[in-house]
N, C-alpha and C positions, 0 to 999 in steps of 0.2 A: 506493499500498500504505502502510493506516497507520499510526501511529508503530506502535503497539502487536504488532504483528506483524511489522511492521522488527528490531526488535529477533526477533524469535525466525527473522529470513534473517539474524542479522548471529551470533548464536550464544547456546543456554541450554542448561545443563540441566536436562531435565524429569522429579520422580518424581511416578511411576506407580504406582498396589494396581489392578492389574491380577487381571479376576477370572478365577474362574474358568472353562474355555470356552476362552476365546484363545486365540487361540500370539499368538510376540510380535510376531512377521511382521505380527495382526487391526491392534496398536496402529497399530503406526511407520504401518498406512499409512491409519491411520483420522484418527490425530490430524496426517497430512503432509497428505491432504486438509482438514481442520479447520482449521491453523494455515498454511495455506498456501504450506511452505518445499520447498525443490528439498533439500535437504539433512537427513535426522533418522535415523536408529540407537541401532538400542537395545545396554545396556552385558553381554548379561547373557541365555540364555535361559535362559525360563522352560515350562515344557510345559508345555500347555494344561490338563493336571488341577489343576495347583500356581496359588496365588496368591501373591499377595506385592512387591515391589516391585523396575517395574524402574526402570533410568533411561537415560531417553535423552537427543542430543546434537543437537543444531539444531547447522547450518553449521557456521564451525569449532568448535565445540567435537565435532566431530564429529574434530576428530582425539585429542581426549583420551577417546578407546571405550578403548582400548589397556592406558591407564590405571586404569579404576575399570575394566575386567575382571577387575586380577590384584588388584585388593583381595580381602582377609575379605571371608566371603560369614558368616551364620545364616539358623537354620533354624528350626519347631521344623512336626513333622508328624508322622504315626501308622502306623505295619503292625499287620499286623493278620496274624497268627502263622497254621499249620498249613494250606495252601496259599498256592501260584505260579503267581504267570501270569510265560508269555512277559516281558510288556514292565514288571516288576518293580511294577509297580503294577496299577491298579482301569481301564484302557481297553484288557484284553482280556481273557476269556476264560480260568479259574484251568486250568493246567494241569497240576497235580497233587496229587496230598491226602496230610497228614503230620501224622506221633503227634502229640500235643502237652499230653498226662498229666501225662510228662514230669517239666514244664518247673516252675519255682522261681523266684516270688520275688529267690530269692540264686543261682542261675543264670544269670539275667538280671543283672540289674550284676557278676556277674561278668564276660562274656563282652565286655560294652562298654567292659571293659580292654583286648580282641583289638582296642579299632580310635582305640586313642586315640593320637597320636606321626601316625607319617611313617606312609602304610598301600601298598599297592599294589591294585589296583583295577584291575577289566575293565571297558569302559563299557555298556553294553545294549546290544546288536540295534536298539530302535525308542529311536533318539539320534538327534539332528543330524549325531554326525560324520560327512565324507562318505572311507567310499574305491574308489577306483579312481576318482572326480572323479560317485561317487554319493553321496546323502544315505545310512546305515544304514537309520534306519524304510523309507524307499522300499525297501532290497531285503527287510526282516526281510514287509513288507506283502505283495509276494511271492512270501515262503513259502522265500527266500535264507539262507542263513544265513554267511558268513564270519567268518575269528581274526581274534578282535581282540588289537591290543600290550595290556599290566598295563599300564597307570600312574603311579608316586607321589602320593599327593596327602597330604597335614594334616589331619586331625581337631586338633584346638586343643579342643579341648569335649564332650563327649556322653556327656549327660544324662538317665535319662530322668527322665521329671516326671508319669507316669502308667499303673499296671500293672492294668488289665480285666481280663483274659487277653478272649478273646484279643485283643485292642487294648494296645495297647504305645504313649505318646506321648510325645516325644524330642525338648527339641532338642538339635542340632548347634552348632556355629562350623569352619569349614572354610576349606581354600585355596581355586582356583581350581582348576574341573574336575574338586570333587571330584560325585563324583550321587550323588546320597541314597537312588536308588531301592535299585545297587546299590549300595551300603553298610545296609542294610533288604534286598534278600537271600543278601546274606554275613554278614548275623547273623543267617537262619535256621536259616542254615549253624553257626553255630557252634554256637548250639541243640540242633544236631540234629534237624532237624528244619526248614520254610520257613518262607517270611516274600516277601507283598508292602506299601510303601507307599502309604495307602486314599486320605490325605492328608496337602499343604503349603506351608506359607506364607511364603516365602522372608521377611523381618522388617532383613534388615540387609545391603549393601554401604558394607563402612570407618567410611568415619563419616554415608553418607550411612540415616535409617531409615524404614522403612516411614510409621508413624507423620508422617509432615512429608508422604506423599505426596499426592495426589489421586486419583481416582478418572478413568478418558475421560471420561466426560457431565460429573462434574466446570471437567475441562480446557474440553471443550465450548461452553457452557454461560457459562465466562469470557470466549472468544472472543469469544461474539457477542458477550455487554457491553459488547464495547472494539472492537467495529466497529462497533455501529449504527449 
């Protein structure tokens, strides 16, 4: 094994800008093969439709995954008012439509205040949470529903950055375990309407920022350049 690959086998933190359509495991699988490492894991799942910062840990750094997962997260995203989906995003077809004529900018900004600080939220059925040994999204795709316990999460900042109804763009800083899809779903309810998440990008995990991340292709090219 080259010295370049050996440092990844020993242990490294790798910052990846995950592309849309990839699962977090897709990224791990691709780079595990490229880097030829035995241990490689990610510190915090990103949904396939989301993009942005994914922290990978190799070798002895996999012991730090829980530490990185616990760090504060920052996101930018977009929601669309007036419709809802079972997955709370655009992965599934619309299941309900709601009125939006009553929604004003003032109402939107006032609703934000309900979601600042410690809040209770129920994770979506379409999530990687395990219930009796099975992933929730697997149960959801089988048409099954189970009771999900609400959880306490902390929203440190929630800002509306653009309103072009029915589209609303936003930025959020939150604690570990926060489901932005659930927050969007609940935000639609707070407006006496409905909403689903149409885009999400993770920009920061603790002190790690997406502008310092590489794409999967860039890492693979770097491996080729240093091992040929």
